[in-house]
C-alpha positions in Angstrom: -81.6 -30.8 -62.8 -79.2 -29.6 -59.9 -76.0 -31.6 -59.5 -75.5 -33.1 -56.0 -73.1 -31.1 -53.7 -69.6 -32.7 -53.9 -68.7 -31.5 -50.4 -66.5 -28.6 -49.2 -62.7 -29.0 -49.5 -62.2 -27.5 -46.0 -64.6 -28.4 -43.3 -65.9 -25.5 -41.2 -64.5 -27.0 -37.9 -61.0 -27.4 -39.4 -61.1 -23.8 -40.7 -62.1 -22.5 -37.3 -59.4 -24.6 -35.6 -56.8 -23.4 -38.0 -57.7 -19.8 -37.4 -57.5 -20.2 -33.7 -54.1 -21.9 -34.0 -52.8 -19.2 -36.3 -53.9 -16.5 -34.0 -52.2 -18.3 -31.1 -49.0 -18.7 -33.2 -48.8 -14.9 -34.1 -47.5 -13.9 -30.6 -45.0 -16.8 -30.6 -43.8 -15.7 -34.0 -43.5 -12.1 -32.9 -41.7 -13.2 -29.7 -39.2 -15.2 -31.7 -38.5 -12.4 -34.1 -38.1 -10.0 -31.2 -35.8 -12.4 -29.4 -33.7 -12.9 -32.5 -33.4 -9.2 -33.2 -32.4 -8.4 -29.7 -29.8 -11.1 -29.5 -28.3 -10.0 -32.9 -28.2 -6.4 -31.5 -26.5 -7.6 -28.4 -23.9 -9.6 -30.3 -23.1 -6.6 -32.5 -22.8 -4.4 -29.4 -20.4 -6.8 -27.7 -18.4 -7.2 -30.9 -18.0 -3.4 -31.1 -16.7 -3.3 -27.6 -14.2 -6.1 -28.4 -13.0 -4.2 -31.5 -12.4 -1.1 -29.4 -10.1 -3.2 -27.2 -12.3 -2.7 -24.2 -13.3 -5.5 -21.7 -16.6 -7.2 -21.9 -16.0 -8.9 -18.5 -14.6 -7.7 -15.2 -12.5 -10.9 -15.1 -9.2 -10.0 -16.6 -8.0 -11.8 -19.7 -4.2 -11.8 -19.3 -1.3 -14.1 -18.9 0.9 -12.7 -16.2 4.7 -13.4 -16.2 7.8 -11.9 -14.8 7.6 -8.9 -12.5 3.9 -8.2 -13.0 3.2 -11.8 -12.0 5.3 -11.4 -8.9 3.4 -8.1 -8.0 0.1 -10.0 -8.3 1.3 -12.8 -6.0 2.7 -10.4 -3.4 -0.4 -8.3 -3.2 -2.7 -11.3 -3.0 -0.5 -12.9 -0.3 -0.4 -9.6 1.6 -4.1 -9.4 1.4 -4.5 -12.8 3.0 -2.0 -11.9 5.8 -3.9 -8.6 6.3 -7.2 -10.4 7.1 -8.2 -12.1 10.3 -7.1 -11.3 13.8 -4.4 -8.8 12.8 -6.9 -6.5 11.1 -8.8 -5.5 14.3 -9.5 -1.9 14.4 -7.7 0.5 16.6 -9.4 1.0 20.0 -12.1 3.6 20.0 -10.1 6.0 22.2 -7.2 5.7 19.7 -9.5 6.4 16.8 -10.8 9.6 18.4 -7.2 10.6 19.3 -6.2 10.0 15.7 -8.9 12.3 14.4 -7.8 15.0 16.8 -4.2 14.5 15.9 -4.9 14.8 12.2 -6.8 18.0 12.8 -4.4 19.7 15.2 -1.2 18.0 14.0 -0.3 17.1 17.6 0.8 13.5 18.1 0.7 12.2 21.7 3.3 9.4 22.4 0.6 7.0 23.4 -1.2 7.5 20.1 2.1 7.0 18.2 2.7 3.8 20.2 -0.8 2.5 19.4 -0.3 3.1 15.7 3.1 1.5 15.8 1.7 -1.6 17.5 -1.1 -1.9 14.9 1.5 -1.7 12.1 3.8 -4.2 13.7 0.9 -6.7 13.8 0.7 -6.4 10.1 4.5 -6.6 9.6 4.5 -9.7 7.2 1.8 -8.2 5.1 3.5 -4.8 5.0 6.8 -6.3 3.9 5.1 -8.2 1.0 3.3 -4.9 0.1 6.7 -3.1 0.0 8.0 -5.8 -2.4 4.9 -5.4 -4.7 5.2 -1.6 -4.7 8.6 -1.8 -6.3 7.3 -3.8 -9.2 5.2 -3.0 -12.2 1.5 -4.0 -11.7 -0.9 -4.6 -14.6 -3.7 -6.4 -12.8 -4.7 -9.5 -10.9 -4.6 -12.9 -12.5 -7.9 -14.5 -13.6 -9.7 -16.2 -10.7 -8.4 -13.8 -8.0 -11.9 -12.9 -6.8 -10.9 -9.3 -6.8 -13.9 -7.9 -5.0 -13.0 -10.1 -2.0 -9.5 -8.6 -1.9 -10.6 -5.0 -1.6 -11.3 -4.9 2.2 -8.0 -6.6 3.0 -6.1 -4.4 0.6 -7.6 -1.3 2.3 -6.3 -2.6 5.6 -2.9 -2.8 4.0 -3.3 0.7 2.6 -4.1 1.9 6.2 -1.0 0.1 7.5 1.2 2.0 5.1 -0.4 5.3 6.1 0.0 4.6 9.8 3.6 3.6 9.3 4.3 6.8 7.3 2.8 8.9 10.2 4.8 7.1 12.9 8.0 7.5 11.0 7.4 11.1 10.1 6.5 12.3 13.6 9.6 10.3 14.8 11.8 12.2 12.4 12.6 9.3 10.1 12.4 11.0 6.7 13.6 8.1 4.6 11.3 5.6 6.2 8.3 8.0 5.9 9.1 8.5 2.2 9.2 4.7 1.6 5.9 4.3 3.4 4.3 7.0 1.3 5.6 5.5 -1.9 4.1 2.1 -1.0 0.8 3.8 -0.1 0.7 5.7 -3.4 1.4 2.5 -5.3 -1.4 0.7 -3.4 -3.8 2.7 -5.5 -2.9 0.5 -8.4 -4.4 -2.8 -7.2 -7.3 -0.8 -5.6 -7.8 0.7 -9.1 -8.2 4.2 -7.7 -11.4 3.4 -5.9 -10.0 3.9 -2.5 -7.0 5.6 -0.9 -6.6 9.0 -2.7 -7.9 11.0 0.3 -6.1 8.9 2.8 -2.9 9.3 0.8 -3.5 13.1 0.7 -3.9 13.3 4.5 -0.8 11.3 5.1 1.2 13.4 2.6 0.2 16.5 4.5 1.3 15.0 7.8 4.6 13.7 6.5 5.5 17.0 4.8 4.8 19.0 8.0 7.2 16.9 10.0 10.2 15.8 7.9 12.2 17.1 5.0 12.3 14.4 2.4 15.4 13.8 0.3 15.3 15.0 -3.2 15.6 11.5 -4.6 12.6 10.4 -2.5 10.6 13.4 -3.7 11.4 12.4 -7.3 10.2 8.9 -6.6 7.0 10.1 -5.2 6.5 12.4 -8.1 6.9 9.5 -10.5 4.4 7.3 -8.6 1.8 10.1 -8.5 2.2 10.8 -12.2 1.4 7.2 -13.0 -1.9 7.7 -11.1 -2.8 10.9 -12.9 -4.7 9.7 -15.9 -6.9 12.1 -17.8 -9.1 9.3 -19.0 -10.1 8.4 -15.4 -13.8 8.9 -16.1 -13.7 6.7 -19.2 -11.8 4.0 -17.4 -14.4 4.0 -14.6 -17.3 3.8 -17.0 -15.6 1.0 -18.9 -15.1 -0.9 -15.7 -18.8 -0.3 -14.6 -20.0 -1.6 -18.0 -17.9 -4.7 -17.6 -19.4 -5.4 -14.2 -22.9 -4.8 -15.7 -22.3 -7.3 -18.5 -21.0 -9.9 -16.0 -24.1 -9.4 -13.9 -26.4 -9.9 -16.8 -24.5 -13.1 -17.9 -24.9 -14.6 -14.5 -28.6 -13.6 -14.1 -31.2 -16.4 -13.9 -31.9 -17.5 -17.5 -35.7 -17.1 -17.8 -36.5 -18.0 -21.4 -39.9 -16.2 -21.3 -38.3 -12.9 -20.2 -35.1 -13.2 -22.3 -36.1 -10.8 -25.1 -37.1 -8.2 -22.6 -34.0 -8.7 -20.5 -31.8 -8.5 -23.6 -33.7 -5.4 -24.7 -32.9 -3.7 -21.4 -29.3 -4.8 -21.7 -29.0 -3.3 -25.2 -30.5 0.0 -24.0 -28.1 0.1 -21.1 -25.1 -0.7 -23.3 -26.2 2.1 -25.7 -26.2 4.5 -22.7 -22.8 3.4 -21.7 -21.5 3.9 -25.2 -22.9 7.4 -25.2 -21.3 8.2 -21.8 -18.0 6.8 -22.8 -18.1 8.8 -26.0 -18.6 12.1 -24.2 -16.1 11.3 -21.5 -13.4 12.7 -23.7 -14.8 16.2 -23.7 -13.0 19.0 -21.8 -13.3 19.3 -18.0 -15.7 19.9 -16.4 -18.2 19.6 -19.3 -17.5 15.9 -19.7 -19.1 15.3 -16.3 -22.3 17.2 -17.2 -22.4 15.4 -20.6 -22.2 12.0 -18.9 -24.9 12.8 -16.4 -27.1 14.3 -19.1 -26.9 11.2 -21.3 -30.3 9.6 -22.1 -30.3 6.8 -19.6 -33.8 5.5 -18.6 -33.8 1.9 -17.5 -37.2 0.4 -16.8 -38.6 0.4 -13.3 -36.1 3.2 -12.3 -36.5 6.9 -11.8 -34.5 8.8 -14.4 -33.7 11.4 -11.7 -32.5 8.7 -9.4 -30.3 7.2 -12.0 -28.8 10.6 -12.9 -28.2 11.4 -9.2 -26.4 8.1 -8.8 -24.3 8.7 -11.9 -23.4 12.2 -10.8 -22.2 10.9 -7.4 -20.0 8.3 -9.1 -18.6 10.8 -11.6 -17.9 13.5 -9.0 -16.3 11.0 -6.7 -13.9 10.0 -9.5 -13.2 13.7 -10.2 -12.4 14.3 -6.6 -10.0 11.4 -6.5 -8.3 12.8 -9.6 -8.2 16.3 -8.1 -6.5 14.9 -4.9 -3.9 13.0 -7.0 -3.1 16.2 -8.9 -3.0 18.3 -5.8 -0.5 15.8 -4.4 1.6 16.1 -7.5 1.7 19.9 -7.0 2.7 19.6 -3.3 5.7 17.4 -4.3 6.6 19.8 -7.0 6.4 22.8 -4.6 8.7 21.0 -2.2 11.2 20.5 -5.0 10.8 24.1 -6.1 11.5 25.4 -2.6 14.8 23.5 -2.4 16.1 25.5 -5.4 14.5 28.9 -4.5 15.5 29.6 -0.9 12.4 27.9 0.4 10.1 30.4 -1.3 6.7 29.4 -2.5 6.2 29.5 -6.3 3.9 32.4 -7.3 1.5 30.1 -9.1 1.2 26.5 -10.3 2.3 27.7 -13.7 5.8 28.5 -12.3 6.3 24.8 -11.6 6.2 24.1 -15.4 8.3 22.7 -17.0 11.0 22.2 -14.5 8.9 20.3 -11.9 5.8 19.4 -13.8 5.3 18.8 -17.5 2.1 20.8 -17.5 -0.1 22.6 -14.9 -2.5 19.9 -13.5 -6.1 20.8 -14.5 -8.9 21.0 -11.9 -11.6 18.6 -13.1 -14.3 20.8 -11.6 -13.2 24.1 -13.2 -11.2 23.1 -16.3 -8.4 25.5 -15.1 -5.2 24.7 -13.2 -5.6 23.9 -9.5 -5.2 26.8 -7.1 -2.1 27.4 -5.0 -2.4 29.9 -2.1 -0.3 30.6 1.0 3.2 31.6 2.0 6.6 29.9 2.7 5.4 28.5 6.0 2.0 27.1 5.0 0.1 26.7 1.8 -2.9 25.1 0.2 -3.3 23.3 -3.1 -7.0 22.8 -4.0 -9.8 22.2 -6.5 -13.0 24.2 -6.4 -14.9 21.0 -5.7 -18.4 19.9 -6.5 -20.0 23.3 -6.2 -17.5 24.6 -8.8 -17.0 27.7 -6.8 -13.7 29.0 -5.5 -14.2 29.1 -1.7 -10.6 30.1 -1.1 -9.4 26.7 0.0 -10.6 27.5 3.6 -12.5 24.3 4.0 -11.0 21.3 2.2 -12.1 18.5 4.5 -9.0 18.3 6.5 -10.5 15.7 8.8 -10.3 12.5 6.9 -12.2 10.3 9.4 -9.1 8.9 11.1 -9.6 5.2 10.4 -11.4 5.6 7.1 -10.0 5.7 3.5 -12.0 8.6 2.2 -12.9 12.1 3.4 -16.2 13.1 5.0 -16.7 16.1 2.8 -19.9 18.0 2.0 -20.6 18.9 -1.6 -19.9 22.5 -1.0 -16.3 22.3 0.2 -13.1 22.7 -1.9 -10.9 19.6 -2.4 -7.2 19.6 -1.8 -4.2 19.4 0.5 -3.2 22.0 3.1 0.4 21.9 4.2 0.2 23.4 7.8 2.8 25.8 9.2 6.1 24.0 9.1 9.3 24.3 11.1 12.2 25.7 9.3 14.6 23.5 7.4 17.2 23.9 10.1 14.7 22.8 12.8 13.5 19.9 10.8 17.1 18.8 10.0 18.0 19.1 13.6 15.2 16.9 14.7 16.0 14.3 12.0 19.6 14.3 13.3 18.4 13.6 16.8 16.2 10.8 15.6 19.1 9.2 13.7 21.1 9.1 16.9 
């Protein structure tokens, strides 16, 4: 006789429901594992950056004291004074006249008066900037809202440049040198992002009109040497990465999208790590290696990203090339003082008496070019096309009221010192100006 059925241990409806719940939990489990792995990966990447002593935030982590703290306060106070009604642009006719004057090196009295008036309106800010320029500067204190300072600091940079021009065309060599020094030092709080081209244009004008004292030239040489850092590309990439990390930290926290956003962040940080690693290769291969790094963020064209990176990298290389050209110009001036005003045959002849080493052209990997004669010469880099075009077109028009040159990708980059008066003529004019 068959025994009665004792009943199933698991009822069919429960088994079905459990299966459905399990199938629904699988994506949640996968999501949680993915989120955990990406967060662990991100923590490891940030820890690696910390161990390298590099910033993981654009906000500085420093306690300023002494002279650097004073420089920070002076620059920030000058920026505040530079904003508002005093920063109105030059009248349109003066801007046009300034562009013509820079091109032709002819300075009408009415233009000089307009520049002097603009600088006088910034007098308090300029005086604070002068005080900051004489001090060591290591950065702004936390909470300074640096991006909001940039525009006002560029106004201050422009004021130093206009003051240098006014003093130079008026024959005031010492005053022009002081203004140039403050302008060069202004590249520190601007972190090299602005001002190199403006500085190069003003250096050209000053050197064409006055003969600077040897002590002033040595001071300019020291300030320029401080800006000439061969790790410029690495520093720019490190700064870009810090801003990227900050932006991700302040992004809207969507829990559902967090693993994907963290994944994208990890991929981008890996790309930055590769770019920073190859940024130490020789010039100019380091630029190509950075651009060719595998960098394919989602929803973006790889070609577009590479084009953007190339523009950033080449702009930084141009800035460095202008700083190095300025160093050579100052060294040439010192050389001429001791060699009957003769131009050195090559940049190599400035080493080691006037330069510790021949400044390298970032676009060629060889020393910058020097061509000309005792009355006029050009120091230049081959520029973005990496072809020596003879220094004939180096973007001499710097846009008048702008802080960077309007150059095409095909031009050389450098400084042209236009035909100058003889030392006796310059000294005579300076003597008249003093009286």
